[in-house]
C-alpha positions as CSV (number, residue, x, y, z in Angstrom):
1,M,0.0,0.0,0.0
2,I,2.7,2.5,1.0
3,E,4.9,1.4,-1.9
4,N,2.1,2.0,-4.4
5,A,1.6,5.5,-3.1
6,I,5.3,6.2,-3.2
7,K,5.4,5.0,-6.8
8,G,2.5,7.4,-7.7
9,R,-0.2,4.7,-8.0
10,K,-3.7,5.1,-6.7
11,S,-3.7,5.2,-2.9
12,N,-6.0,6.2,0.0
13,P,-5.7,9.8,1.4
14,E,-4.5,8.6,4.8
15,T,-1.5,6.8,3.3
16,V,-0.6,9.8,1.1
17,F,-0.8,12.1,4.1
18,L,1.4,9.8,6.1
19,I,4.0,9.9,3.4
20,M,3.8,13.6,3.1
21,T,4.2,14.0,6.8
22,Y,7.2,11.7,6.9
23,T,8.8,13.4,3.9
24,L,8.4,16.9,5.3
25,A,9.4,16.0,8.9
26,S,12.5,14.3,7.6
27,A,13.4,17.2,5.2
28,L,12.9,19.8,7.9
29,S,14.3,17.7,10.8
30,I,11.2,18.3,12.9
31,S,8.6,16.2,14.7
32,P,5.7,14.9,12.6
33,L,3.5,16.5,15.2
34,E,4.7,19.9,14.0
35,I,3.5,19.0,10.5
36,Y,0.0,18.3,11.9
37,K,-0.1,21.9,13.4
38,M,0.7,23.5,10.0
39,P,-1.9,24.8,7.6
40,V,-2.3,22.6,4.6
41,S,-1.2,25.3,2.3
42,L,2.1,25.6,4.1
43,V,2.7,21.9,4.0
44,K,2.0,21.8,0.3
45,D,4.3,24.8,-0.3
46,L,7.1,23.3,1.7
47,L,6.8,20.0,0.0
48,S,7.0,21.8,-3.4
49,V,10.2,23.5,-2.3
50,H,11.6,20.3,-1.0
51,M,10.7,18.5,-4.3
52,T,12.4,21.2,-6.3
53,F,15.6,21.0,-4.3
54,E,15.7,17.2,-4.6
55,T,15.1,17.4,-8.4
56,L,17.9,20.0,-8.8
57,K,20.2,17.9,-6.6
58,S,19.4,14.8,-8.7
59,E,20.1,16.7,-11.9
60,E,23.4,18.0,-10.6
61,M,24.4,14.5,-9.5
62,E,23.6,13.2,-13.0
63,K,25.7,15.9,-14.6
64,M,28.7,15.1,-12.3
65,Q,28.4,11.4,-13.0
66,K,28.3,12.0,-16.8
67,E,31.3,14.3,-16.5
68,M,33.3,11.7,-14.6
69,E,32.3,9.0,-17.2
70,R,33.6,11.3,-20.0
71,K,36.8,11.9,-18.2
72,S,37.4,8.2,-17.5
73,R,36.8,7.4,-21.2
74,S,39.2,10.0,-22.4
75,R,42.1,8.5,-20.4
């Protein structure tokens, strides 16, 4: 059930909210209880920011990996 939700498959709202809570609490290093106190709009905005940073980080890692592969081939 949780794995399906993480992979973007259809899931129930409780599971999705649990994953959102875990993700944001981990990213901000705060208690999940603090997430429950936040307005939904703030939770969504913070998740959006977190997702953007993670996407950029992933893209940067891919660039570095490709650069290292190119360097190792040219030796």
